[in-house]
C-alpha positions as a Markdown table, in Angstrom:
| # | Residue | x | y | z |
|---|---|---|---|---|
| 1 | Unk | 21.5 | 14.3 | -9.1 |
| 2 | Unk | 23.2 | 13.4 | -5.7 |
| 3 | Unk | 22.8 | 10.4 | -3.6 |
| 4 | Unk | 21.0 | 10.2 | -0.1 |
| 5 | Unk | 23.0 | 11.6 | 2.6 |
| 6 | Unk | 22.2 | 12.7 | 6.3 |
| 7 | Unk | 19.6 | 11.2 | 8.6 |
| 8 | Unk | 16.4 | 12.5 | 9.7 |
| 9 | Unk | 12.9 | 11.5 | 10.0 |
| 10 | Unk | 11.7 | 8.7 | 7.5 |
| 11 | Unk | 9.1 | 8.9 | 4.8 |
| 12 | Unk | 8.8 | 12.7 | 5.0 |
| 13 | Unk | 7.3 | 14.7 | 1.6 |
| 14 | Unk | 7.0 | 18.1 | 0.4 |
| 15 | Unk | 3.5 | 19.5 | -0.1 |
| 16 | Unk | 2.6 | 23.0 | -0.5 |
| 17 | Unk | 5.9 | 24.6 | 1.1 |
| 18 | Unk | 6.1 | 22.4 | 4.0 |
| 19 | Unk | 7.8 | 19.2 | 4.7 |
| 20 | Unk | 5.3 | 16.8 | 6.3 |
| 21 | Unk | 4.8 | 12.9 | 6.9 |
| 22 | Unk | 3.8 | 11.1 | 3.6 |
| 23 | Unk | 0.5 | 10.1 | 5.3 |
| 24 | Unk | -0.7 | 13.6 | 5.9 |
| 25 | Unk | -0.5 | 14.7 | 2.3 |
| 26 | Unk | -4.0 | 15.8 | 1.9 |
| 27 | Unk | -5.5 | 17.7 | -1.3 |
| 28 | Unk | -8.5 | 19.7 | -0.8 |
| 29 | Unk | -11.8 | 18.8 | -2.1 |
| 30 | Unk | -11.8 | 22.6 | -3.5 |
| 31 | Unk | -8.5 | 22.2 | -5.4 |
| 32 | Unk | -8.9 | 21.7 | -9.2 |
| 33 | Unk | -6.7 | 18.4 | -9.2 |
| 34 | Unk | -9.6 | 16.9 | -7.4 |
| 35 | Unk | -12.9 | 18.7 | -8.8 |
| 36 | Unk | -11.6 | 18.4 | -12.3 |
| 37 | Unk | -8.7 | 16.2 | -12.4 |
| 38 | Unk | -6.5 | 18.7 | -13.5 |
| 39 | Unk | -2.8 | 17.2 | -12.5 |
| 40 | Unk | 0.5 | 17.1 | -14.1 |
| 41 | Unk | 2.7 | 14.3 | -12.7 |
| 42 | Unk | 6.1 | 12.8 | -13.2 |
| 43 | Unk | 7.2 | 9.6 | -11.9 |
| 44 | Unk | 10.9 | 8.6 | -11.8 |
| 45 | Unk | 12.9 | 6.1 | -9.7 |
| 46 | Unk | 16.4 | 5.3 | -9.0 |
| 47 | Unk | 18.9 | 3.1 | -10.1 |
| 48 | Unk | 21.6 | 2.2 | -7.4 |
| 49 | Unk | 20.6 | 5.3 | -5.8 |
| 50 | Unk | 21.1 | 7.9 | -8.4 |
| 51 | Unk | 17.8 | 9.6 | -10.0 |
| 52 | Unk | 17.1 | 8.0 | -13.8 |
| 53 | Unk | 16.9 | 10.4 | -16.8 |
| 54 | Unk | 15.8 | 13.9 | -14.4 |
| 55 | Unk | 16.6 | 16.1 | -17.6 |
| 56 | Unk | 14.2 | 14.1 | -20.0 |
| 57 | Unk | 11.5 | 13.9 | -17.0 |
| 58 | Unk | 11.9 | 17.9 | -16.4 |
| 59 | Unk | 11.7 | 18.4 | -20.3 |
| 60 | Unk | 8.1 | 16.3 | -20.3 |
| 61 | Unk | 7.1 | 18.0 | -17.0 |
| 62 | Unk | 7.7 | 21.7 | -18.6 |
| 63 | Unk | 5.6 | 20.5 | -21.5 |
| 64 | Unk | 2.6 | 19.6 | -19.4 |
| 65 | Unk | 2.8 | 22.4 | -17.0 |
| 66 | Unk | 2.9 | 24.7 | -19.9 |
| 67 | Unk | -0.1 | 23.3 | -21.4 |
| 68 | Unk | -1.8 | 23.3 | -18.5 |
| 69 | Unk | -0.8 | 26.9 | -17.5 |
| 70 | Unk | 0.5 | 26.2 | -14.2 |
| 71 | Unk | 2.3 | 29.3 | -13.3 |
| 72 | Unk | 4.6 | 29.7 | -10.0 |
| 73 | Unk | 6.1 | 26.6 | -10.1 |
| 74 | Unk | 10.1 | 26.1 | -9.3 |
| 75 | Unk | 12.4 | 25.8 | -11.8 |
| 76 | Unk | 14.6 | 22.9 | -12.7 |
| 77 | Unk | 17.3 | 23.6 | -10.5 |
| 78 | Unk | 15.3 | 24.5 | -7.2 |
| 79 | Unk | 13.1 | 21.0 | -8.1 |
| 80 | Unk | 16.6 | 19.3 | -8.3 |
| 81 | Unk | 17.3 | 20.7 | -5.2 |
| 82 | Unk | 13.9 | 19.8 | -3.4 |
| 83 | Unk | 14.6 | 16.3 | -4.6 |
| 84 | Unk | 17.8 | 16.2 | -3.1 |
| 85 | Unk | 16.2 | 17.3 | 0.0 |
| 86 | Unk | 13.8 | 14.4 | -0.2 |
| 87 | Unk | 16.5 | 12.2 | 0.0 |
| 88 | Unk | 18.1 | 13.9 | 2.5 |
| 89 | Unk | 15.1 | 13.7 | 4.9 |
| 90 | Unk | 14.2 | 10.1 | 4.0 |
| 91 | Unk | 17.9 | 8.6 | 4.1 |
| 92 | Unk | 16.9 | 5.6 | 6.4 |
| 93 | Unk | 13.7 | 4.8 | 4.6 |
| 94 | Unk | 15.5 | 4.7 | 1.4 |
| 95 | Unk | 18.2 | 2.4 | 2.8 |
| 96 | Unk | 15.4 | -0.1 | 3.9 |
| 97 | Unk | 13.7 | -0.1 | 0.5 |
| 98 | Unk | 16.5 | -0.1 | -2.0 |
| 99 | Unk | 15.9 | 1.9 | -5.0 |
| 100 | Unk | 12.8 | 3.8 | -4.8 |
| 101 | Unk | 10.4 | 6.0 | -6.9 |
| 102 | Unk | 10.0 | 9.3 | -6.9 |
| 103 | Unk | 6.8 | 11.4 | -7.8 |
| 104 | Unk | 6.2 | 15.0 | -8.0 |
| 105 | Unk | 2.7 | 16.8 | -9.1 |
| 106 | Unk | 0.9 | 19.9 | -9.4 |
| 107 | Unk | -2.4 | 21.4 | -9.7 |
| 108 | Unk | -4.0 | 24.6 | -10.5 |
| 109 | Unk | -4.9 | 24.7 | -6.9 |
| 110 | Unk | -8.0 | 25.6 | -5.0 |
| 111 | Unk | -10.4 | 27.4 | -6.9 |
| 112 | Unk | -9.9 | 31.3 | -6.8 |
| 113 | Unk | -6.6 | 30.8 | -4.8 |
| 114 | Unk | -4.3 | 31.7 | -7.8 |
| 115 | Unk | -1.7 | 29.6 | -6.6 |
| 116 | Unk | -0.7 | 26.0 | -7.8 |
| 117 | Unk | -0.5 | 23.2 | -5.5 |
| 118 | Unk | 2.9 | 21.4 | -5.9 |
| 119 | Unk | 3.9 | 18.0 | -3.8 |
| 120 | Unk | 6.8 | 15.7 | -4.0 |
| 121 | Unk | 7.2 | 12.3 | -2.4 |
| 122 | Unk | 8.7 | 8.9 | -2.6 |
| 123 | Unk | 7.2 | 5.8 | -3.3 |
| 124 | Unk | 8.0 | 2.2 | -3.0 |
| 125 | Unk | 9.2 | -0.1 | -5.9 |
| 126 | Unk | 7.7 | -3.6 | -5.5 |
| 127 | Unk | 10.8 | -5.3 | -6.1 |
| 128 | Unk | 9.6 | -9.0 | -6.1 |
| 129 | Unk | 7.0 | -7.9 | -8.9 |
| 130 | Unk | 9.6 | -6.4 | -11.1 |
| 131 | Unk | 11.8 | -9.4 | -10.8 |
| 132 | Unk | 8.7 | -11.6 | -11.9 |
| 133 | Unk | 7.9 | -9.7 | -14.9 |
| 134 | Unk | 11.3 | -9.4 | -16.2 |
| 135 | Unk | 11.6 | -13.2 | -15.6 |
| 136 | Unk | 8.1 | -14.5 | -16.6 |
| 137 | Unk | 6.7 | -11.4 | -18.1 |
| 138 | Unk | 3.0 | -10.1 | -18.1 |
| 139 | Unk | -0.3 | -10.9 | -19.4 |
| 140 | Unk | -1.6 | -8.0 | -21.6 |
| 141 | Unk | -5.0 | -7.8 | -23.2 |
| 142 | Unk | -5.9 | -6.0 | -26.1 |
| 143 | Unk | -9.0 | -4.2 | -25.2 |
| 144 | Unk | -11.5 | -1.9 | -26.9 |
| 145 | Unk | -10.8 | 1.4 | -24.8 |
| 146 | Unk | -10.0 | 4.4 | -27.1 |
| 147 | Unk | -7.2 | 7.0 | -26.4 |
| 148 | Unk | -8.7 | 10.3 | -26.0 |
| 149 | Unk | -8.2 | 12.3 | -29.0 |
| 150 | Unk | -5.4 | 15.1 | -29.3 |
| 151 | Unk | -8.3 | 17.9 | -29.2 |
| 152 | Unk | -9.4 | 16.7 | -26.1 |
| 153 | Unk | -5.6 | 16.8 | -24.7 |
| 154 | Unk | -2.1 | 15.6 | -26.2 |
| 155 | Unk | -1.1 | 12.1 | -25.2 |
| 156 | Unk | 2.4 | 13.5 | -24.9 |
| 157 | Unk | 1.2 | 15.4 | -21.8 |
| 158 | Unk | 1.9 | 13.3 | -18.2 |
| 159 | Unk | -1.4 | 13.9 | -16.3 |
| 160 | Unk | -3.5 | 12.0 | -13.5 |
| 161 | Unk | -6.8 | 12.0 | -15.7 |
| 162 | Unk | -6.8 | 8.3 | -16.4 |
| 163 | Unk | -9.9 | 6.6 | -15.9 |
| 164 | Unk | -9.4 | 5.0 | -19.4 |
| 165 | Unk | -6.3 | 3.6 | -18.4 |
| 166 | Unk | -8.0 | 2.4 | -15.0 |
| 167 | Unk | -11.0 | 0.8 | -17.1 |
| 168 | Unk | -8.7 | -1.0 | -19.6 |
| 169 | Unk | -6.9 | -2.6 | -16.5 |
| 170 | Unk | -10.1 | -3.7 | -15.0 |
| 171 | Unk | -11.1 | -5.5 | -18.1 |
| 172 | Unk | -7.5 | -7.0 | -18.3 |
| 173 | Unk | -7.6 | -8.1 | -14.4 |
| 174 | Unk | -10.3 | -10.8 | -15.2 |
| 175 | Unk | -7.9 | -12.5 | -16.9 |
| 176 | Unk | -5.1 | -12.1 | -14.4 |
| 177 | Unk | -4.6 | -10.2 | -11.2 |
| 178 | Unk | -1.2 | -8.3 | -12.6 |
| 179 | Unk | -2.3 | -8.0 | -16.3 |
| 180 | Unk | -2.4 | -4.7 | -18.0 |
| 181 | Unk | -4.9 | -3.6 | -20.7 |
| 182 | Unk | -3.8 | -2.2 | -23.9 |
| 183 | Unk | -5.5 | 0.8 | -25.1 |
| 184 | Unk | -6.2 | 1.1 | -28.8 |
| 185 | Unk | -6.5 | 4.4 | -31.1 |
| 186 | Unk | -9.8 | 5.1 | -33.0 |
| 187 | Unk | -8.6 | 3.1 | -36.0 |
| 188 | Unk | -7.9 | 0.0 | -33.4 |
| 189 | Unk | -4.1 | 0.0 | -33.4 |
| 190 | Unk | -2.8 | -0.5 | -30.4 |
| 191 | Unk | -1.0 | 2.3 | -28.3 |
| 192 | Unk | 0.0 | 1.5 | -24.8 |
| 193 | Unk | -1.1 | 0.3 | -21.5 |
| 194 | Unk | -1.4 | 2.2 | -18.1 |
| 195 | Unk | 2.4 | 1.7 | -17.3 |
| 196 | Unk | 4.2 | 0.8 | -20.2 |
| 197 | Unk | 5.0 | 1.7 | -24.0 |
| 198 | Unk | 4.8 | -1.1 | -26.0 |
| 199 | Unk | 6.9 | -2.5 | -29.2 |
| 200 | Unk | 6.8 | -5.9 | -30.9 |
| 201 | Unk | 9.8 | -7.5 | -32.7 |
| 202 | Unk | 9.3 | -8.7 | -36.5 |
| 203 | Unk | 12.5 | -10.6 | -37.9 |
| 204 | Unk | 14.9 | -8.9 | -35.7 |
| 205 | Unk | 13.6 | -5.3 | -36.3 |
| 206 | Unk | 11.8 | -3.5 | -33.1 |
| 207 | Unk | 8.7 | -1.6 | -34.3 |
| 208 | Unk | 6.8 | 0.4 | -31.8 |
| 209 | Unk | 3.5 | 2.8 | -32.2 |
| 210 | Unk | 3.8 | 6.5 | -33.9 |
| 211 | Unk | 4.8 | 8.9 | -31.8 |
| 212 | Unk | 1.8 | 10.8 | -32.1 |
| 213 | Unk | -0.3 | 7.8 | -30.5 |
| 214 | Unk | 1.3 | 7.5 | -27.4 |
| 215 | Unk | 2.6 | 9.1 | -24.2 |
| 216 | Unk | 6.4 | 9.5 | -24.7 |
| 217 | Unk | 7.8 | 7.2 | -22.4 |
| 218 | Unk | 11.4 | 8.0 | -20.9 |
| 219 | Unk | 12.6 | 4.4 | -20.4 |
| 220 | Unk | 11.5 | 4.1 | -24.2 |
| 221 | Unk | 13.5 | 6.9 | -25.2 |
| 222 | Unk | 16.6 | 5.1 | -23.4 |
| 223 | Unk | 15.9 | 1.5 | -24.9 |
| 224 | Unk | 15.8 | 3.3 | -28.2 |
| 225 | Unk | 19.2 | 4.5 | -27.6 |
| 226 | Unk | 20.3 | 1.1 | -26.3 |
| 227 | Unk | 19.0 | -0.6 | -29.6 |
| 228 | Unk | 20.9 | 1.9 | -31.7 |
| 229 | Unk | 24.0 | 0.9 | -29.9 |
| 230 | Unk | 23.5 | -2.8 | -30.5 |
| 231 | Unk | 22.7 | -2.1 | -34.0 |
| 232 | Unk | 19.2 | -3.0 | -34.1 |
| 233 | Unk | 16.7 | -1.2 | -36.3 |
| 234 | Unk | 13.7 | 0.6 | -34.7 |
| 235 | Unk | 11.0 | 1.6 | -36.4 |
| 236 | Unk | 7.5 | 3.6 | -35.7 |
| 237 | Unk | 4.4 | 2.9 | -37.4 |
| 238 | Unk | 0.8 | 1.8 | -36.7 |
| 239 | Unk | 0.4 | -1.7 | -35.3 |
| 240 | Unk | -3.0 | -3.4 | -35.9 |
| 241 | Unk | -4.2 | -6.0 | -33.6 |
| 242 | Unk | -3.6 | -9.1 | -35.3 |
| 243 | Unk | -0.3 | -8.1 | -35.8 |
| 244 | Unk | 0.6 | -7.7 | -32.6 |
| 245 | Unk | -0.8 | -10.4 | -31.1 |
| 246 | Unk | 1.0 | -12.4 | -34.1 |
| 247 | Unk | 4.7 | -11.1 | -32.8 |
| 248 | Unk | 7.3 | -13.2 | -31.9 |
| 249 | Unk | 8.3 | -11.0 | -29.1 |
| 250 | Unk | 6.1 | -8.1 | -27.3 |
| 251 | Unk | 8.2 | -5.3 | -25.3 |
| 252 | Unk | 6.9 | -3.3 | -22.4 |
| 253 | Unk | 9.1 | -0.3 | -21.2 |
| 254 | Unk | 8.1 | 2.0 | -17.9 |
| 255 | Unk | 9.4 | 3.3 | -15.1 |
| 256 | Unk | 9.7 | 1.0 | -12.2 |
| 257 | Unk | 10.2 | -2.3 | -14.1 |
| 258 | Unk | 12.6 | -0.7 | -17.0 |
| 259 | Unk | 11.9 | -3.3 | -19.3 |
| 260 | Unk | 9.7 | -6.3 | -19.4 |
| 261 | Unk | 8.0 | -8.7 | -22.0 |
| 262 | Unk | 4.5 | -10.0 | -22.7 |
| 263 | Unk | 4.1 | -13.6 | -21.9 |
| 264 | Unk | 0.4 | -13.8 | -23.2 |
| 265 | Unk | -2.1 | -11.8 | -24.9 |
| 266 | Unk | -5.4 | -12.8 | -22.8 |
| 267 | Unk | -8.3 | -14.2 | -25.0 |
| 268 | Unk | -6.1 | -14.7 | -28.1 |
| 269 | Unk | -4.0 | -17.9 | -27.1 |
| 270 | Unk | -2.8 | -19.8 | -24.2 |
| 271 | Unk | 0.5 | -20.3 | -25.8 |
| 272 | Unk | 3.0 | -19.0 | -23.5 |
| 273 | Unk | 6.1 | -16.6 | -24.5 |
| 274 | Unk | 9.5 | -16.7 | -23.3 |
| 275 | Unk | 12.1 | -14.0 | -23.2 |
| 276 | Unk | 13.3 | -13.7 | -26.6 |
| 277 | Unk | 16.7 | -12.7 | -27.9 |
| 278 | Unk | 16.0 | -9.2 | -28.7 |
| 279 | Unk | 14.5 | -8.5 | -24.9 |
| 280 | Unk | 17.7 | -10.4 | -23.8 |
| 281 | Unk | 20.0 | -7.9 | -25.5 |
| 282 | Unk | 17.8 | -4.9 | -24.5 |
| 283 | Unk | 17.7 | -6.0 | -21.1 |
| 284 | Unk | 21.9 | -6.6 | -20.8 |
| 285 | Unk | 22.4 | -3.2 | -22.5 |
| 286 | Unk | 20.0 | -1.2 | -20.2 |
| 287 | Unk | 21.4 | -3.0 | -17.2 |
| 288 | Unk | 24.8 | -2.1 | -18.3 |
| 289 | Unk | 23.8 | 1.3 | -18.9 |
| 290 | Unk | 22.3 | 2.1 | -15.4 |
| 291 | Unk | 25.0 | 0.2 | -13.6 |
| 292 | Unk | 27.7 | 2.4 | -15.3 |
| 293 | Unk | 25.7 | 5.5 | -13.8 |
| 294 | Unk | 25.9 | 4.4 | -10.2 |
């Protein structure tokens, strides 16, 4: 993926075939993305000005849009070109932000129009919060909010029907304004948060929920590769709440922050965790990987 170049008006977005100011993006009340929450989405970020893991995000995007039967969307090469143009049109804004997030989304469009709605825009990354989470960790709460079953929609899809995540985070933020709520499966085992895949460390081994229990995170995929390179064993199995809470290290993985850790499980203990050795090893390996790509 090309780095930003050129200089034009800042914070411009692509929406329904036009380049418009970000603040002017408007979804019609008759759009099924608004009426029924049918929205495919991908959120990416840059490291050192370069887009991280575009091919993996594209593969997940294809799976989601095919499931939702969103036809007429641009292909991979055209989407890459749109992202490059997005950078080109916002080079000054990006320079002021440092690394940024990239979001693209699609809906079935306005009822009766038979044309998908497509948008691409940039978003800020809260670098202060990212640094704090990586250094000090984040508070998590294991909630009783249950993930929708695959019979409703596959968890492997990246969509914006997210009331379950919203509700879990509302519960968590009663404890800490930066806390995230963990959703559980029908059997009570832990799954993920609204922003993170999760894993625990037991006797130096990394254990994360089963693939079918979660949204397949692009950052987690990268972490699994880093762990393999460092000789760390990574297993996937169901994780009970008690086992999760008792873990010496709890890892969080997501787009904006990359990797961070849980410093406390709200409502379970007042003890605070510090960055553990497995977490620190993964941070070093991941940072080396993204820095080498810049």
